N, C-alpha and C positions, 0 to 999 in steps of 0.2 A: 504494500500500500504506500510505497514511497515514490510513486510516480509523479513526475512534474505535471502541472496543469497547463503550462505554456511552454513551448508552442504545442497546439493540439496535433494529435496524430492524424495521418491521412484517413484512417478508418473512421475517426470521429467526424471529420469534415464530410466524408462520403455518406456516412449515416445520417447526418443532419440534412444534407442535400436531398437524399432519398426521401426522408420524412417530409421535407418541405414539398417536394414534387407530388407525393401521394396525397397530402392534405390539400394542395391546390387542385389536383384533379378530382378529388372527392367532392369539393365544394364549388367547382366551376359552374357558373351560370345560376347558382342558387343564392343570389344575393338578396338583400332586402329590397323593398319597393323603392325605386329611386325618387319618385315624386313625393311620397309620404315621408320617407326617412331623411332625405337631404336634398329636397327640391330647390331650396333657396341657394345652396352652394353651387348646384349645377347651373341654375339660372344666372348667377353672378359670373361664373366662369364663362358661360356662353356669351354674355354681354361684353365681358372684357375681351374675349376672343374676337368679337365682332367690331371692337374698336372703342367701346365706351371706357371712360376713365373711372377708376375706383375713387371714391370720396367726392368726385365732382359730379358724375352722372349717376353713380350708384351709392346709396347710403350703406355703410358697413361699420360695425362697432369694433371689429378686431383688426389684427395686423394684416398686412397685404401679401405676405409671402405665399400662402397656399392658394389664395384667390388668383394672384398673378401667375403662379406656376400652372394652375389648372387652365387659366385663360390661354397661356402659351401652348399648352397641349391641345386645346380645342382649336386654336388657330392653325397648328401644324397638321393635326390628324383629323380635324372635323369634330363637331360636338357629339361625342359618344361616351357612354359609360365605360366601354371597353378600354379606351385610352387611359382613363383614370385608374382603372383596375390594374392594368399592366404597369403603369408608372408606379403605383403603390407596391406592387409585387417586386419590382426592381429595387425599390428603396428597402423593402423588408428583407430581400435576399442579401 
């Protein structure tokens, strides 16, 4: 039991990557309702992606990072929930 914790072994990393892949595949497409659960965030990202300015054209109480990032994704890939999901999975991985 005197194993060092850092750096992790390749088998540890491979096991975590496999678990991540299995969990993503098991839940793919079974997300919550986008309109009911986070409709305002999608609307704001859509409007920012269309060219509106945060705080000038759109009222928002929180910081601009996530809204502007989502707006950029919508501008690059079109307004879709899939673009946000893939972006979030890349951040999580």
